[in-house]
C-alpha positions as CSV (number, residue, x, y, z in Angstrom):
1,M,48.1,58.0,-43.4
2,I,50.9,60.2,-44.2
3,G,51.1,63.7,-45.6
4,N,52.7,64.9,-48.8
5,E,55.3,66.8,-47.2
6,G,56.6,64.3,-44.6
7,S,53.9,65.1,-42.0
8,A,51.4,62.3,-40.5
9,T,47.7,62.9,-40.9
10,V,46.2,61.4,-38.1
11,E,42.7,60.4,-38.0
12,V,41.1,59.8,-34.6
13,D,38.0,60.5,-32.8
14,S,38.0,62.6,-29.5
15,L,39.2,60.8,-26.4
16,R,37.1,61.5,-23.7
17,E,37.6,58.9,-20.7
18,P,40.2,58.7,-17.7
19,K,44.1,58.7,-18.5
20,M,44.1,60.7,-21.5
21,A,47.7,61.0,-21.9
22,E,48.2,57.4,-21.8
23,R,45.3,56.9,-24.4
24,V,46.8,59.3,-26.8
25,A,50.1,57.8,-26.5
26,T,48.6,54.4,-27.0
27,V,46.8,55.7,-30.5
28,L,50.0,57.0,-31.7
29,R,52.2,54.2,-30.6
30,K,50.0,51.5,-32.5
31,M,50.3,53.9,-35.5
32,M,54.0,53.7,-35.2
33,V,54.8,50.3,-34.9
34,R,51.8,49.2,-37.5
35,G,53.8,51.7,-40.2
36,E,50.7,53.8,-40.3
37,I,53.4,56.7,-39.3
38,A,56.6,55.8,-40.9
39,E,60.2,56.6,-39.3
40,G,61.4,59.8,-39.5
41,T,58.3,61.5,-40.3
42,M,57.0,64.8,-38.1
43,L,53.9,64.5,-36.4
44,P,51.7,67.2,-36.8
45,P,51.9,70.4,-34.8
46,E,50.5,70.3,-31.4
47,S,47.6,72.6,-32.1
48,E,46.5,70.0,-34.7
49,L,46.7,66.8,-32.2
50,I,45.2,68.8,-29.5
51,E,42.0,69.5,-31.7
52,R,41.9,65.7,-33.2
53,F,42.4,64.1,-29.9
54,G,40.1,66.7,-28.1
55,V,42.8,67.0,-25.1
56,S,44.6,69.7,-23.7
57,R,48.2,70.8,-24.3
58,P,49.6,69.3,-21.1
59,T,48.0,66.4,-21.8
60,L,49.3,65.9,-25.3
61,R,52.7,66.7,-24.0
62,E,52.4,64.3,-21.4
63,A,51.8,61.6,-23.9
64,F,55.2,63.0,-25.7
65,R,56.9,62.3,-22.9
66,V,55.5,58.7,-22.5
67,L,56.8,58.0,-26.3
68,E,60.1,59.9,-26.1
69,S,60.7,57.7,-22.8
70,E,59.8,54.4,-25.2
71,S,62.3,56.1,-27.6
72,L,59.5,56.1,-30.1
73,I,59.6,60.0,-30.7
74,K,62.5,62.7,-30.6
75,I,61.4,65.8,-29.8
76,R,63.2,69.0,-31.0
77,R,62.3,72.2,-29.3
78,G,62.3,75.6,-31.0
79,V,60.3,77.5,-33.7
80,H,60.8,74.9,-36.2
81,G,60.8,71.8,-33.7
82,G,58.3,69.0,-33.4
83,A,58.0,65.3,-32.5
84,R,59.9,63.2,-35.2
85,V,59.1,59.7,-35.3
86,N,61.9,56.6,-34.6
87,R,62.0,53.2,-35.3
88,P,61.7,51.1,-32.2
89,R,65.1,49.7,-31.3
90,R,65.9,46.2,-29.8
91,Q,68.5,48.2,-27.8
92,T,65.9,49.8,-25.9
93,L,63.9,46.9,-25.0
94,A,67.3,45.4,-23.6
95,R,67.9,48.3,-21.8
96,Y,64.5,47.8,-19.8
97,A,64.5,44.4,-19.7
98,G,67.7,44.7,-18.1
99,L,66.4,47.1,-15.6
100,I,63.8,44.8,-14.8
101,L,66.7,42.3,-13.9
102,E,68.4,44.6,-11.8
103,Y,65.2,45.6,-9.9
104,D,64.3,42.0,-9.3
105,G,67.8,41.5,-7.7
106,V,68.8,38.5,-10.5
107,T,72.5,37.1,-9.9
108,V,74.6,37.9,-12.4
109,R,75.5,33.9,-12.3
110,D,71.6,33.4,-13.5
111,V,72.1,35.6,-16.4
112,Y,75.3,33.8,-17.4
113,A,73.1,30.3,-17.3
114,A,70.3,32.1,-19.3
115,R,73.1,32.9,-22.1
116,A,74.2,29.3,-22.0
117,A,70.8,28.1,-22.6
118,I,70.0,30.4,-25.6
119,E,73.5,30.1,-27.2
120,T,74.4,26.7,-27.4
121,P,71.0,25.9,-29.7
122,M,72.1,28.9,-31.8
123,V,75.5,27.6,-32.2
124,V,73.6,24.2,-33.3
125,Q,71.3,25.8,-35.9
126,L,74.1,27.4,-37.4
127,A,76.2,24.4,-37.7
128,K,73.0,22.6,-39.4
129,D,72.6,25.9,-41.8
130,R,76.2,26.4,-42.7
131,D,75.3,29.3,-44.4
132,P,78.2,31.0,-46.1
133,A,77.2,34.7,-45.6
134,A,77.1,33.6,-41.7
135,L,80.4,31.8,-41.8
136,E,82.3,34.6,-43.6
137,Q,80.9,37.1,-40.8
138,L,82.1,34.9,-37.8
139,A,85.5,34.5,-39.8
140,Q,85.9,38.1,-39.9
141,I,85.6,38.6,-36.4
142,V,87.7,35.6,-35.5
143,A,90.3,37.1,-37.6
144,R,90.1,40.4,-35.7
145,E,90.1,38.9,-32.3
146,A,93.4,37.2,-32.9
147,E,95.1,40.3,-33.8
148,L,94.1,42.3,-31.0
149,E,94.9,42.8,-27.3
150,G,93.7,43.8,-23.8
151,S,89.7,45.5,-23.8
152,D,89.8,45.5,-27.8
153,A,90.0,41.6,-27.8
154,V,87.2,41.4,-24.9
155,D,85.3,43.7,-27.1
156,A,86.1,41.3,-30.1
157,G,85.2,38.3,-28.1
158,T,81.9,39.8,-27.0
159,E,80.9,40.7,-30.6
160,F,81.4,37.2,-31.5
161,H,78.6,36.2,-29.3
162,A,76.7,38.8,-30.2
163,A,77.2,37.6,-33.9
164,I,76.1,34.1,-32.9
165,A,72.7,35.5,-32.0
166,K,72.3,37.6,-34.8
167,L,73.1,35.0,-37.4
168,S,71.3,32.0,-36.2
169,G,67.8,33.4,-37.5
170,N,65.5,33.3,-34.8
171,Q,64.7,37.4,-34.0
172,T,62.9,36.6,-30.8
173,L,65.6,34.9,-29.0
174,Q,68.1,37.2,-30.7
175,M,66.2,40.2,-28.8
176,I,66.5,38.0,-25.6
177,S,70.3,37.3,-26.5
178,E,70.9,41.3,-26.8
179,M,69.4,41.9,-23.4
180,L,71.7,39.3,-21.7
181,H,74.5,40.5,-23.8
182,H,74.0,44.2,-22.4
183,I,74.4,42.8,-18.8
184,I,77.2,40.4,-19.6
185,E,79.1,43.0,-21.5
186,K,78.9,45.0,-18.2
187,A,80.2,41.8,-16.2
188,N,83.1,41.2,-18.3
189,R,84.7,44.7,-18.0
190,S,83.9,45.2,-14.5
191,L,84.3,42.1,-12.5
192,Q,87.6,41.1,-14.0
193,P,90.7,43.3,-15.2
194,S,91.5,43.3,-18.9
195,T,95.1,43.3,-18.6
196,G,97.6,41.2,-16.8
197,P,98.8,37.4,-17.6
198,A,95.6,36.2,-16.3
199,A,93.4,38.2,-18.5
200,E,96.0,37.7,-21.7
201,Q,95.5,34.2,-21.0
202,A,91.8,34.3,-20.7
203,T,91.6,36.2,-24.0
204,R,93.7,34.0,-25.9
205,R,91.8,31.1,-25.0
206,A,88.7,32.3,-25.7
207,S,89.7,33.4,-29.3
208,K,91.2,29.8,-29.8
209,T,87.8,28.3,-28.9
210,H,86.0,30.9,-31.1
211,R,88.1,29.4,-33.7
212,M,87.6,26.2,-32.9
213,V,84.0,26.0,-33.0
214,L,83.6,28.3,-36.2
215,E,85.5,25.4,-37.7
216,L,83.0,22.7,-36.4
217,I,80.1,24.8,-37.6
218,R,81.8,24.8,-41.1
219,A,82.0,21.2,-40.9
220,G,78.5,21.1,-39.8
221,D,79.4,18.7,-36.8
222,S,76.5,20.4,-34.9
223,E,77.2,18.1,-31.5
224,K,80.7,18.6,-30.8
225,A,80.2,22.4,-31.7
226,A,77.4,22.4,-28.9
227,E,79.8,20.7,-26.3
228,L,82.5,22.8,-27.0
229,W,80.3,25.9,-26.8
230,D,78.5,25.1,-23.7
231,R,82.0,24.0,-21.9
232,H,83.5,27.6,-23.1
233,L,80.4,29.4,-21.7
234,R,80.8,27.9,-18.4
235,K,84.4,28.4,-18.2
236,A,83.7,32.2,-19.3
237,E,81.3,32.5,-16.1
238,E,83.8,30.7,-13.8
239,Y,86.5,33.1,-15.1
240,V,84.4,36.2,-14.7
241,L,82.4,35.5,-11.3
242,S,85.6,33.6,-9.7
243,G,86.6,35.6,-6.6
244,A,83.7,38.4,-7.4
245,E,82.1,39.7,-4.8
246,L,79.6,41.5,-6.7
247,S,76.7,39.0,-7.2
248,T,73.3,40.8,-8.7
249,V,73.0,42.5,-11.9
250,V,72.2,45.9,-9.9
251,D,75.6,45.7,-8.6
252,L,77.5,46.6,-12.2
253,L,75.8,49.6,-12.1
254,Q,76.9,50.9,-8.8
């Protein structure tokens, strides 16, 4: 429930079980996710929350640290400070999921294979839908990509891949794709140079393929679009990973 002046009213029973900070964070998190506490709302003052939850100030602040680490709140210090609610961000999910892959020692090649398994069906769906708005967005990216060079062209190329995921319609797959995209973008920048003859040739080849797959999507030829995209992804993997000594996701951050 939200107060008249943009401050949340939190109705809860006192909590008296172990791990109080986690339990307080869980209650507040559920309220945020369900929309009971809206994005941009300031949580009530610490003194009020302490009384409502029946916890100590250190316990409440530990709960705040948990929520802040999840990017669900942003704490402003000072006399006029407080905790403001943030909307859950897909980028946060991608970052944490990427850390798990890094911790488990997942290879970069494994990530590229996962991208191919996810993105190719997305291209098929786009070709079946042939949504004019989606086609226009892809066309704009392709046009920009053709005019750029070096790292700017690489950025536009990765933007095309991100758009494929965004426009395909499945939000769950989009979140997974964003996680993989975060890692692959690092690989593109870390494992191969963005300048020189080889890089320029790879960039031109990628730009040409993006334009070709867009035309196949526009024509509704899902089978040929899928074949071309799958081949393109595997060629990109070969280029980025050829001769690269770095083999795991965690290596990209070192």
